[in-house]
PDB file of N, CA, C and O in Angstrom, chain B, residues numbered from 101:
ATOM      1  N   MET B 101       0.801  -1.337   0.064  1.00  0.00           N
ATOM      2  CA  MET B 101      -0.023  -0.025  -0.062  1.00  0.00           C
ATOM      3  C   MET B 101       0.681   1.399   0.201  1.00  0.00           C
ATOM      4  O   MET B 101       1.290   1.609   1.250  1.00  0.00           O
ATOM      5  N   LEU B 102       0.560   2.358  -0.811  1.00  0.00           N
ATOM      6  CA  LEU B 102       1.119   3.519  -1.072  1.00  0.00           C
ATOM      7  C   LEU B 102       0.190   4.502  -0.196  1.00  0.00           C
ATOM      8  O   LEU B 102      -1.026   4.672  -0.284  1.00  0.00           O
ATOM      9  N   THR B 103       1.168   5.127   0.715  1.00  0.00           N
ATOM     10  CA  THR B 103      -0.087   6.452   1.381  1.00  0.00           C
ATOM     11  C   THR B 103       0.779   7.500   1.355  1.00  0.00           C
ATOM     12  O   THR B 103       1.977   7.623   1.609  1.00  0.00           O
ATOM     13  N   VAL B 104      -0.411   8.504   0.856  1.00  0.00           N
ATOM     14  CA  VAL B 104       0.410   9.775   1.012  1.00  0.00           C
ATOM     15  C   VAL B 104      -0.646  11.112   1.725  1.00  0.00           C
ATOM     16  O   VAL B 104      -1.869  11.223   1.641  1.00  0.00           O
ATOM     17  N   THR B 105      -0.047  11.653   2.144  1.00  0.00           N
ATOM     18  CA  THR B 105      -0.676  12.603   3.158  1.00  0.00           C
ATOM     19  C   THR B 105      -0.205  14.381   2.976  1.00  0.00           C
ATOM     20  O   THR B 105       0.868  14.732   2.487  1.00  0.00           O
ATOM     21  N   ALA B 106      -1.226  15.291   3.468  1.00  0.00           N
ATOM     22  CA  ALA B 106      -1.154  16.540   2.919  1.00  0.00           C
ATOM     23  C   ALA B 106       0.664  16.980   3.603  1.00  0.00           C
ATOM     24  O   ALA B 106       1.506  17.684   3.047  1.00  0.00           O
ATOM     25  N   GLN B 107       0.761  16.294   4.875  1.00  0.00           N
ATOM     26  CA  GLN B 107       2.411  16.570   5.280  1.00  0.00           C
ATOM     27  C   GLN B 107       3.390  16.495   4.638  1.00  0.00           C
ATOM     28  O   GLN B 107       4.444  17.094   4.849  1.00  0.00           O
ATOM     29  N   GLN B 108       3.088  15.552   3.556  1.00  0.00           N
ATOM     30  CA  GLN B 108       4.226  15.250   2.934  1.00  0.00           C
ATOM     31  C   GLN B 108       4.871  16.452   1.532  1.00  0.00           C
ATOM     32  O   GLN B 108       4.083  17.106   0.849  1.00  0.00           O
ATOM     33  N   SER B 109       5.675  16.487   1.437  1.00  0.00           N
ATOM     34  CA  SER B 109       5.863  17.848   0.643  1.00  0.00           C
ATOM     35  C   SER B 109       6.325  17.327  -1.124  1.00  0.00           C
ATOM     36  O   SER B 109       6.207  17.819  -2.246  1.00  0.00           O
ATOM     37  N   ARG B 110       6.917  16.002  -0.502  1.00  0.00           N
ATOM     38  CA  ARG B 110       7.539  14.890  -2.000  1.00  0.00           C
ATOM     39  C   ARG B 110       7.245  13.862  -1.605  1.00  0.00           C
ATOM     40  O   ARG B 110       6.892  13.542  -0.470  1.00  0.00           O
ATOM     41  N   PHE B 111       7.416  13.016  -2.870  1.00  0.00           N
ATOM     42  CA  PHE B 111       7.432  11.673  -3.077  1.00  0.00           C
ATOM     43  C   PHE B 111       9.064  11.349  -2.851  1.00  0.00           C
ATOM     44  O   PHE B 111      10.073  11.851  -3.345  1.00  0.00           O
ATOM     45  N   HIS B 112       8.852  10.274  -1.872  1.00  0.00           N
ATOM     46  CA  HIS B 112      10.585   9.536  -1.504  1.00  0.00           C
ATOM     47  C   HIS B 112      10.809   9.115  -2.948  1.00  0.00           C
ATOM     48  O   HIS B 112       9.815   9.118  -3.674  1.00  0.00           O
ATOM     49  N   ASN B 113      11.954   8.761  -3.452  1.00  0.00           N
ATOM     50  CA  ASN B 113      11.974   7.689  -4.507  1.00  0.00           C
ATOM     51  C   ASN B 113      12.533   6.849  -3.870  1.00  0.00           C
ATOM     52  O   ASN B 113      13.683   7.108  -3.513  1.00  0.00           O
ATOM     53  N   GLU B 114      12.030   5.743  -3.551  1.00  0.00           N
ATOM     54  CA  GLU B 114      11.656   4.143  -3.250  1.00  0.00           C
ATOM     55  C   GLU B 114      11.195   3.597  -4.234  1.00  0.00           C
ATOM     56  O   GLU B 114      10.354   4.121  -4.963  1.00  0.00           O
ATOM     57  N   THR B 115      11.594   2.665  -4.366  1.00  0.00           N
ATOM     58  CA  THR B 115      11.395   1.517  -5.053  1.00  0.00           C
ATOM     59  C   THR B 115      10.195   0.578  -4.888  1.00  0.00           C
ATOM     60  O   THR B 115      10.363  -0.345  -4.090  1.00  0.00           O
ATOM     61  N   ILE B 116       9.086   0.655  -5.471  1.00  0.00           N
ATOM     62  CA  ILE B 116       8.081  -0.711  -5.140  1.00  0.00           C
ATOM     63  C   ILE B 116       8.047  -1.276  -6.089  1.00  0.00           C
ATOM     64  O   ILE B 116       7.962  -0.777  -7.211  1.00  0.00           O
ATOM     65  N   GLU B 117       8.126  -2.742  -5.745  1.00  0.00           N
ATOM     66  CA  GLU B 117       8.073  -3.412  -6.175  1.00  0.00           C
ATOM     67  C   GLU B 117       6.020  -3.851  -7.144  1.00  0.00           C
ATOM     68  O   GLU B 117       4.961  -3.946  -6.523  1.00  0.00           O
ATOM     69  N   GLY B 118       6.146  -3.951  -8.163  1.00  0.00           N
ATOM     70  CA  GLY B 118       4.194  -3.828  -8.480  1.00  0.00           C
ATOM     71  C   GLY B 118       3.629  -4.807  -8.087  1.00  0.00           C
ATOM     72  O   GLY B 118       2.405  -4.755  -7.976  1.00  0.00           O
ATOM     73  N   SER B 119       4.400  -6.122  -7.722  1.00  0.00           N
ATOM     74  CA  SER B 119       3.202  -6.716  -7.224  1.00  0.00           C
ATOM     75  C   SER B 119       2.980  -6.709  -5.590  1.00  0.00           C
ATOM     76  O   SER B 119       2.297  -7.457  -4.891  1.00  0.00           O
ATOM     77  N   ALA B 120       3.874  -5.500  -5.217  1.00  0.00           N
ATOM     78  CA  ALA B 120       3.832  -4.992  -3.541  1.00  0.00           C
ATOM     79  C   ALA B 120       2.562  -3.706  -3.473  1.00  0.00           C
ATOM     80  O   ALA B 120       2.073  -3.260  -2.436  1.00  0.00           O
ATOM     81  N   LEU B 121       2.315  -3.407  -4.488  1.00  0.00           N
ATOM     82  CA  LEU B 121       1.405  -2.074  -4.872  1.00  0.00           C
ATOM     83  C   LEU B 121      -0.044  -3.038  -5.252  1.00  0.00           C
ATOM     84  O   LEU B 121      -0.099  -3.808  -6.212  1.00  0.00           O
ATOM     85  N   LYS B 122      -1.072  -2.818  -4.357  1.00  0.00           N
ATOM     86  CA  LYS B 122      -2.189  -2.986  -4.470  1.00  0.00           C
ATOM     87  C   LYS B 122      -3.058  -2.413  -4.212  1.00  0.00           C
ATOM     88  O   LYS B 122      -4.161  -2.955  -4.281  1.00  0.00           O
ATOM     89  N   GLU B 123      -2.928  -1.024  -3.791  1.00  0.00           N
ATOM     90  CA  GLU B 123      -3.712   0.131  -3.643  1.00  0.00           C
ATOM     91  C   GLU B 123      -2.846   1.747  -3.049  1.00  0.00           C
ATOM     92  O   GLU B 123      -1.852   1.892  -2.337  1.00  0.00           O
ATOM     93  N   ILE B 124      -3.700   2.695  -3.680  1.00  0.00           N
ATOM     94  CA  ILE B 124      -3.302   4.070  -3.308  1.00  0.00           C
ATOM     95  C   ILE B 124      -4.651   4.598  -2.737  1.00  0.00           C
ATOM     96  O   ILE B 124      -5.817   4.823  -3.063  1.00  0.00           O
ATOM     97  N   VAL B 125      -3.439   4.686  -1.265  1.00  0.00           N
ATOM     98  CA  VAL B 125      -4.930   5.412  -0.394  1.00  0.00           C
ATOM     99  C   VAL B 125      -4.636   7.135  -0.222  1.00  0.00           C
ATOM    100  O   VAL B 125      -3.584   7.612   0.205  1.00  0.00           O
ATOM    101  N   VAL B 126      -5.499   7.692  -0.542  1.00  0.00           N
ATOM    102  CA  VAL B 126      -4.998   9.309  -0.980  1.00  0.00           C
ATOM    103  C   VAL B 126      -6.059   9.895   0.741  1.00  0.00           C
ATOM    104  O   VAL B 126      -7.156   9.358   0.892  1.00  0.00           O
ATOM    105  N   LYS B 127      -5.639  10.811   1.695  1.00  0.00           N
ATOM    106  CA  LYS B 127      -6.331  11.115   2.476  1.00  0.00           C
ATOM    107  C   LYS B 127      -6.102  12.727   2.711  1.00  0.00           C
ATOM    108  O   LYS B 127      -4.964  13.166   2.877  1.00  0.00           O
ATOM    109  N   ASP B 128      -7.048  13.424   2.713  1.00  0.00           N
ATOM    110  CA  ASP B 128      -7.026  14.912   3.189  1.00  0.00           C
ATOM    111  C   ASP B 128      -5.980  15.699   2.225  1.00  0.00           C
ATOM    112  O   ASP B 128      -4.853  16.156   2.415  1.00  0.00           O
ATOM    113  N   LEU B 129      -6.889  15.650   1.064  1.00  0.00           N
ATOM    114  CA  LEU B 129      -5.801  16.160  -0.238  1.00  0.00           C
ATOM    115  C   LEU B 129      -6.965  17.342  -0.714  1.00  0.00           C
ATOM    116  O   LEU B 129      -8.098  17.156  -1.158  1.00  0.00           O
ATOM    117  N   SER B 130      -6.145  18.787  -0.412  1.00  0.00           N
ATOM    118  CA  SER B 130      -6.728  19.422  -1.066  1.00  0.00           C
ATOM    119  C   SER B 130      -6.028  20.223  -2.033  1.00  0.00           C
ATOM    120  O   SER B 130      -4.846  20.392  -1.733  1.00  0.00           O
ATOM    121  N   ILE B 131      -6.440  20.826  -3.222  1.00  0.00           N
ATOM    122  CA  ILE B 131      -5.855  21.363  -4.656  1.00  0.00           C
ATOM    123  C   ILE B 131      -6.427  22.784  -4.277  1.00  0.00           C
ATOM    124  O   ILE B 131      -7.232  23.124  -3.410  1.00  0.00           O
ATOM    125  N   GLY B 132      -5.797  23.424  -5.135  1.00  0.00           N
ATOM    126  CA  GLY B 132      -6.351  24.721  -5.715  1.00  0.00           C
ATOM    127  C   GLY B 132      -5.673  25.325  -6.943  1.00  0.00           C
ATOM    128  O   GLY B 132      -4.562  24.807  -7.058  1.00  0.00           O
ATOM    129  N   ILE B 133      -5.966  26.432  -8.133  1.00  0.00           N
ATOM    130  CA  ILE B 133      -5.435  26.692  -8.970  1.00  0.00           C
ATOM    131  C   ILE B 133      -5.617  28.519  -8.581  1.00  0.00           C
ATOM    132  O   ILE B 133      -6.738  28.892  -8.234  1.00  0.00           O
ATOM    133  N   GLY B 134      -4.684  29.368  -8.652  1.00  0.00           N
ATOM    134  CA  GLY B 134      -5.061  30.342  -8.155  1.00  0.00           C
ATOM    135  C   GLY B 134      -5.484  30.736  -6.936  1.00  0.00           C
ATOM    136  O   GLY B 134      -4.711  30.714  -5.978  1.00  0.00           O
ATOM    137  N   GLN B 135      -6.579  31.087  -6.840  1.00  0.00           N
ATOM    138  CA  GLN B 135      -7.711  31.516  -5.773  1.00  0.00           C
ATOM    139  C   GLN B 135      -8.791  30.863  -5.977  1.00  0.00           C
ATOM    140  O   GLN B 135      -9.885  31.250  -5.566  1.00  0.00           O
ATOM    141  N   LYS B 136      -8.554  29.501  -6.819  1.00  0.00           N
ATOM    142  CA  LYS B 136     -10.102  28.516  -6.682  1.00  0.00           C
ATOM    143  C   LYS B 136      -9.647  27.466  -6.090  1.00  0.00           C
ATOM    144  O   LYS B 136      -8.719  26.783  -6.523  1.00  0.00           O
ATOM    145  N   GLU B 137     -10.346  27.236  -4.926  1.00  0.00           N
ATOM    146  CA  GLU B 137     -10.356  25.622  -4.683  1.00  0.00           C
ATOM    147  C   GLU B 137     -11.190  24.386  -5.571  1.00  0.00           C
ATOM    148  O   GLU B 137     -12.366  24.392  -5.935  1.00  0.00           O
ATOM    149  N   ILE B 138     -10.222  23.418  -5.761  1.00  0.00           N
ATOM    150  CA  ILE B 138     -10.598  22.300  -6.909  1.00  0.00           C
ATOM    151  C   ILE B 138     -11.109  21.630  -5.669  1.00  0.00           C
ATOM    152  O   ILE B 138     -12.255  21.844  -5.273  1.00  0.00           O
ATOM    153  N   LEU B 139     -10.391  20.928  -5.127  1.00  0.00           N
ATOM    154  CA  LEU B 139     -10.498  19.669  -3.969  1.00  0.00           C
ATOM    155  C   LEU B 139     -10.341  20.477  -2.717  1.00  0.00           C
ATOM    156  O   LEU B 139      -9.672  21.510  -2.682  1.00  0.00           O
ATOM    157  N   ASN B 140     -11.122  19.859  -1.459  1.00  0.00           N
ATOM    158  CA  ASN B 140     -11.097  20.311  -0.068  1.00  0.00           C
ATOM    159  C   ASN B 140     -11.358  19.108   0.471  1.00  0.00           C
ATOM    160  O   ASN B 140     -12.432  18.507   0.470  1.00  0.00           O
ATOM    161  N   HIS B 141      -9.729  18.597   1.199  1.00  0.00           N
ATOM    162  CA  HIS B 141     -10.026  17.346   2.194  1.00  0.00           C
ATOM    163  C   HIS B 141     -10.539  16.320   1.401  1.00  0.00           C
ATOM    164  O   HIS B 141     -11.140  15.416   1.981  1.00  0.00           O
ATOM    165  N   ALA B 142     -10.392  16.274  -0.107  1.00  0.00           N
ATOM    166  CA  ALA B 142     -10.487  14.821  -0.194  1.00  0.00           C
ATOM    167  C   ALA B 142     -10.141  13.626   0.178  1.00  0.00           C
ATOM    168  O   ALA B 142      -9.171  13.658   0.936  1.00  0.00           O
ATOM    169  N   GLN B 143     -10.618  12.368  -0.090  1.00  0.00           N
ATOM    170  CA  GLN B 143     -10.151  11.188   0.499  1.00  0.00           C
ATOM    171  C   GLN B 143     -10.408  10.410  -0.427  1.00  0.00           C
ATOM    172  O   GLN B 143     -11.392  10.698  -1.109  1.00  0.00           O
ATOM    173  N   PHE B 144      -9.781   9.411  -0.707  1.00  0.00           N
ATOM    174  CA  PHE B 144     -10.313   8.001  -2.144  1.00  0.00           C
ATOM    175  C   PHE B 144      -9.030   6.945  -1.808  1.00  0.00           C
ATOM    176  O   PHE B 144      -8.098   6.924  -1.005  1.00  0.00           O
ATOM    177  N   GLN B 145      -9.425   6.270  -2.658  1.00  0.00           N
ATOM    178  CA  GLN B 145      -8.800   4.929  -2.558  1.00  0.00           C
ATOM    179  C   GLN B 145      -8.813   4.152  -3.770  1.00  0.00           C
ATOM    180  O   GLN B 145      -9.920   3.815  -4.192  1.00  0.00           O
ATOM    181  N   LEU B 146      -7.553   3.729  -4.550  1.00  0.00           N
ATOM    182  CA  LEU B 146      -7.483   3.276  -6.093  1.00  0.00           C
ATOM    183  C   LEU B 146      -7.144   2.100  -5.675  1.00  0.00           C
ATOM    184  O   LEU B 146      -6.317   2.061  -4.764  1.00  0.00           O
ATOM    185  N   GLN B 147      -7.805   0.535  -6.343  1.00  0.00           N
ATOM    186  CA  GLN B 147      -7.185  -0.797  -6.322  1.00  0.00           C
ATOM    187  C   GLN B 147      -6.689  -0.981  -8.046  1.00  0.00           C
ATOM    188  O   GLN B 147      -7.160  -0.675  -9.142  1.00  0.00           O
ATOM    189  N   ILE B 148      -5.542  -1.621  -7.559  1.00  0.00           N
ATOM    190  CA  ILE B 148      -4.908  -2.172  -8.975  1.00  0.00           C
ATOM    191  C   ILE B 148      -6.156  -3.369  -9.966  1.00  0.00           C
ATOM    192  O   ILE B 148      -6.661  -4.302  -9.342  1.00  0.00           O
ATOM    193  N   GLY B 149      -6.403  -3.219 -11.045  1.00  0.00           N
ATOM    194  CA  GLY B 149      -6.994  -3.578 -11.833  1.00  0.00           C
ATOM    195  C   GLY B 149      -8.743  -3.161 -11.716  1.00  0.00           C
ATOM    196  O   GLY B 149      -9.749  -3.817 -11.986  1.00  0.00           O
ATOM    197  N   LYS B 150      -8.590  -2.063 -11.298  1.00  0.00           N
ATOM    198  CA  LYS B 150     -10.206  -1.559 -11.481  1.00  0.00           C
ATOM    199  C   LYS B 150      -9.708  -0.018 -12.425  1.00  0.00           C
ATOM    200  O   LYS B 150      -8.600   0.499 -12.285  1.00  0.00           O
ATOM    201  N   ARG B 151     -10.584   0.417 -13.183  1.00  0.00           N
ATOM    202  CA  ARG B 151     -10.846   1.655 -13.729  1.00  0.00           C
ATOM    203  C   ARG B 151     -11.405   2.682 -13.287  1.00  0.00           C
ATOM    204  O   ARG B 151     -12.552   2.554 -12.860  1.00  0.00           O
ATOM    205  N   TYR B 152     -10.832   3.857 -13.261  1.00  0.00           N
ATOM    206  CA  TYR B 152     -11.452   4.668 -12.647  1.00  0.00           C
ATOM    207  C   TYR B 152     -11.739   6.385 -13.362  1.00  0.00           C
ATOM    208  O   TYR B 152     -10.773   7.042 -13.751  1.00  0.00           O
ATOM    209  N   VAL B 153     -12.638   6.729 -13.415  1.00  0.00           N
ATOM    210  CA  VAL B 153     -12.891   8.311 -14.242  1.00  0.00           C
ATOM    211  C   VAL B 153     -12.834   9.331 -13.277  1.00  0.00           C
ATOM    212  O   VAL B 153     -13.006   9.212 -12.064  1.00  0.00           O
ATOM    213  N   LEU B 154     -12.538  10.505 -14.024  1.00  0.00           N
ATOM    214  CA  LEU B 154     -12.973  11.828 -13.334  1.00  0.00           C
ATOM    215  C   LEU B 154     -14.315  12.503 -14.186  1.00  0.00           C
ATOM    216  O   LEU B 154     -14.642  12.315 -15.358  1.00  0.00           O
ATOM    217  N   VAL B 155     -14.877  13.253 -13.265  1.00  0.00           N
ATOM    218  CA  VAL B 155     -16.251  13.299 -14.057  1.00  0.00           C
ATOM    219  C   VAL B 155     -16.627  14.783 -13.514  1.00  0.00           C
ATOM    220  O   VAL B 155     -17.050  15.079 -12.396  1.00  0.00           O
ATOM    221  N   GLY B 156     -16.384  15.542 -14.501  1.00  0.00           N
ATOM    222  CA  GLY B 156     -17.228  16.943 -14.182  1.00  0.00           C
ATOM    223  C   GLY B 156     -17.613  18.065 -14.963  1.00  0.00           C
ATOM    224  O   GLY B 156     -17.077  18.077 -16.072  1.00  0.00           O
ATOM    225  N   ARG B 157     -18.410  19.049 -14.712  1.00  0.00           N
ATOM    226  CA  ARG B 157     -18.909  19.984 -15.936  1.00  0.00           C
ATOM    227  C   ARG B 157     -17.575  20.577 -17.007  1.00  0.00           C
ATOM    228  O   ARG B 157     -16.415  20.676 -16.608  1.00  0.00           O
ATOM    229  N   ASN B 158     -18.019  20.922 -18.386  1.00  0.00           N
ATOM    230  CA  ASN B 158     -16.703  21.715 -18.663  1.00  0.00           C
ATOM    231  C   ASN B 158     -16.249  22.891 -17.712  1.00  0.00           C
ATOM    232  O   ASN B 158     -16.863  23.536 -16.861  1.00  0.00           O
ATOM    233  N   GLY B 159     -14.806  22.938 -18.220  1.00  0.00           N
ATOM    234  CA  GLY B 159     -14.212  24.426 -17.418  1.00  0.00           C
ATOM    235  C   GLY B 159     -14.393  24.148 -15.809  1.00  0.00           C
ATOM    236  O   GLY B 159     -14.589  25.200 -15.201  1.00  0.00           O
ATOM    237  N   VAL B 160     -14.375  23.126 -15.082  1.00  0.00           N
ATOM    238  CA  VAL B 160     -13.966  23.369 -13.675  1.00  0.00           C
ATOM    239  C   VAL B 160     -12.845  22.514 -13.264  1.00  0.00           C
ATOM    240  O   VAL B 160     -12.859  21.971 -12.159  1.00  0.00           O
ATOM    241  N   GLY B 161     -11.643  22.330 -14.288  1.00  0.00           N
ATOM    242  CA  GLY B 161     -10.335  21.942 -13.824  1.00  0.00           C
ATOM    243  C   GLY B 161     -10.065  20.574 -13.996  1.00  0.00           C
ATOM    244  O   GLY B 161      -9.146  20.143 -13.301  1.00  0.00           O
ATOM    245  N   LYS B 162     -10.740  19.626 -14.890  1.00  0.00           N
ATOM    246  CA  LYS B 162     -10.187  18.336 -14.460  1.00  0.00           C
ATOM    247  C   LYS B 162      -8.718  17.682 -15.198  1.00  0.00           C
ATOM    248  O   LYS B 162      -7.929  16.795 -14.872  1.00  0.00           O
ATOM    249  N   SER B 163      -8.819  18.541 -16.250  1.00  0.00           N
ATOM    250  CA  SER B 163      -7.161  18.458 -16.590  1.00  0.00           C
ATOM    251  C   SER B 163      -6.368  19.808 -16.654  1.00  0.00           C
ATOM    252  O   SER B 163      -5.605  19.987 -17.603  1.00  0.00           O
ATOM    253  N   SER B 164      -6.504  20.701 -15.750  1.00  0.00           N
ATOM    254  CA  SER B 164      -5.931  22.148 -15.364  1.00  0.00           C
ATOM    255  C   SER B 164      -4.312  21.467 -15.230  1.00  0.00           C
ATOM    256  O   SER B 164      -4.077  20.561 -14.430  1.00  0.00           O
ATOM    257  N   LYS B 165      -3.388  21.983 -16.027  1.00  0.00           N
ATOM    258  CA  LYS B 165      -2.110  22.072 -15.370  1.00  0.00           C
ATOM    259  C   LYS B 165      -1.659  22.860 -14.245  1.00  0.00           C
ATOM    260  O   LYS B 165      -0.496  22.767 -13.853  1.00  0.00           O
TER     261      LYS B 165
END
């Protein structure tokens, strides 16, 4: 399991073998672009072998860089 928290400012360059990674757990994720808040304290879990989509209206920041 790979767990990332808001307190971490960078990912560590640790090697994780593919068979060891079963899920990604995200807790307390907040993202903003300029003054616009995109996510506020979001939590979710992604499991290997499953497919996920990001859904939202046009212009709300789904693909913003």
